[in-house]
C-alpha positions in Angstrom: 10.0 -3.2 3.9 13.1 -3.4 4.7 14.7 -4.5 1.5 13.1 -1.0 0.5 14.4 0.9 3.7 18.1 -0.6 2.9 17.9 0.3 -0.7 16.5 4.0 -0.3 19.8 3.8 2.7 22.4 2.6 0.3 20.8 5.1 -2.5 21.3 8.3 -0.4 24.9 6.9 0.3 25.5 8.5 -3.4 25.5 4.4 -4.7 23.5 3.9 -8.0 21.2 0.5 -8.2 24.4 -1.1 -10.1 26.7 -0.8 -7.6 24.7 -2.1 -4.9 24.8 -5.6 -4.1 22.8 -8.0 -2.8 25.2 -8.9 0.1 24.7 -5.1 0.9 21.3 -5.0 1.0 20.7 -8.2 2.8 23.5 -6.7 5.2 21.8 -3.8 5.8 17.9 -5.2 6.0 19.3 -8.0 8.0 17.7 -10.2 6.7 19.2 -13.6 4.3 20.1 -13.9 0.7 17.5 -16.4 -0.1 14.5 -14.2 1.4 16.1 -11.6 -1.1 16.0 -14.2 -4.1 12.4 -15.1 -3.4 11.3 -12.0 -4.1 13.8 -10.1 -6.5 16.5 -11.7 -8.9 18.8 -8.3 -8.5 19.2 -5.0 -7.0 17.5 -3.2 -9.6 14.1 -5.1 -10.0 13.6 -3.7 -5.9 14.4 -0.6 -7.2 11.8 -0.8 -10.2 9.4 -2.2 -7.7 9.9 0.7 -5.5 9.6 3.4 -8.0 6.3 1.8 -9.6 4.6 1.7 -6.0 5.4 5.4 -5.7 4.2 6.1 -9.6 1.0 3.9 -9.0 0.3 6.1 -5.9 1.2 9.4 -7.8 -1.2 8.2 -10.4 -3.9 7.6 -7.8 -3.4 11.2 -6.2 -3.2 13.1 -9.7 -5.8 10.9 -11.6 -8.9 12.8 -11.2 -7.0 16.1 -12.5 -8.0 15.5 -16.1 -11.1 13.6 -15.5 -12.3 16.7 -13.9 -11.0 19.7 -15.2 -12.3 21.9 -12.7 -9.7 24.2 -10.6 -10.9 23.5 -7.3 -10.5 19.4 -7.9 -7.0 19.8 -9.6 -6.0 22.1 -6.0 -7.4 19.2 -4.0 -5.4 16.3 -6.0 -2.0 18.3 -5.7 -2.3 19.1 -2.3 -2.8 15.6 -1.2 0.0 14.7 -3.6 2.2 16.9 -2.0 1.1 15.8 1.5 2.0 12.2 0.1 5.5 13.4 -0.9 6.4 15.3 2.5 5.2 12.1 4.5 7.4 9.7 2.0 10.4 12.3 2.2 13.0 9.9 2.4 12.3 8.1 -1.0 11.1 11.2 -3.0 14.5 13.0 -1.3 16.6 10.3 -2.5 15.1 9.4 -6.0 13.6 12.7 -7.5 16.2 15.1 -5.6 19.5 13.5 -4.7 20.0 10.6 -7.5 22.4 11.2 -10.2 19.8 8.6 -12.1 17.0 10.5 -13.7 14.9 7.0 -14.4 12.6 7.9 -11.5 12.8 11.6 -12.4 11.8 10.6 -16.1 8.8 8.4 -14.9 7.5 11.2 -12.3 7.0 13.6 -15.6 5.8 11.0 -17.9 3.1 9.8 -15.8 2.4 13.6 -14.5 2.1 14.5 -18.2 -0.4 11.8 -19.0 -2.7 12.9 -15.8 -2.9 16.6 -17.2 -3.5 15.9 -21.0 -6.8 15.4 -20.4 -7.3 19.1 -18.9 -8.6 21.1 -21.6 -6.0 24.0 -22.1 -7.2 24.9 -25.8 -3.4 25.0 -27.3 -2.3 24.3 -30.1 -1.4 21.1 -31.5 2.4 21.9 -32.5 2.8 23.6 -29.3 1.1 21.3 -26.8 3.5 18.9 -26.2 6.1 22.1 -25.2 3.6 23.5 -22.5 3.3 20.4 -20.8 6.9 19.5 -20.9 7.6 23.5 -19.7 4.2 22.8 -17.0 5.6 19.7 -15.6 9.9 20.5 -15.6 9.0 23.5 -13.9 7.0 22.5 -11.2 8.9 19.6 -10.3 11.6 21.4 -10.5 9.9 23.4 -7.6 8.8 20.3 -5.2 12.4 19.2 -5.8 13.5 22.8 -4.0 10.7 22.5 -1.4 12.1 18.8 -0.9 15.4 20.5 -0.7 14.2 23.2 1.6 13.2 20.5 4.3 8.9 21.7 3.4 9.9 24.9 4.3 6.9 26.4 2.6 3.0 25.6 3.4 1.3 22.8 1.3 -1.2 25.2 0.7 1.1 27.5 0.0 2.9 25.9 -2.8 -0.4 25.1 -4.3 -0.6 28.5 -5.0 2.4 29.8 -5.7 2.4 26.6 -8.5 -1.3 27.2 -10.0 -0.2 31.2 -10.1 3.2 30.5 -12.0 1.6 28.1 -14.3 -1.6 30.7 -15.0 0.5 33.1 -15.8 2.2 30.7 -18.5 -0.7 29.2 -20.2 -2.6 32.8 -20.1 0.6 33.7 -22.7 -0.2 30.9 -24.7 -3.4 29.0 -24.7 -5.6 29.9 -27.7 -9.1 31.2 -27.5 
């Protein structure tokens, strides 16, 4: 945990992982290099572990959306996920909002896509990937803005807003 906090702190200072040295991580974490090398080969490995843990938790939070395409279930999953983001503000703010590196944002989007693909939207197959992309990019941008604003909107209201915006989009593209 000390290494993970140190990594997040160093990334907040607008450093890319390539510019973070093992020495800096160890100094920030107040641990020695042998401890670092017992768990990781390089700083990028630590960042990958942080990202993978967030993605695994995200999958757990959103996992049942596609399995049970019920609007109440989806709202509940997304509300839980937004609370998870808020409770892990530092790492999400760093990786999703402030980072110049889009690798986490891409993982975030790809995994979110896999969670909603099971949700039967009755889309034309040639449009499906574009609609999912639009929904996810827009929703991710809304979440990033929510983080930037210091969570100025209640999670419940944000879920309602996301669903209203996405419902309006879907009403225009869903085929019967």
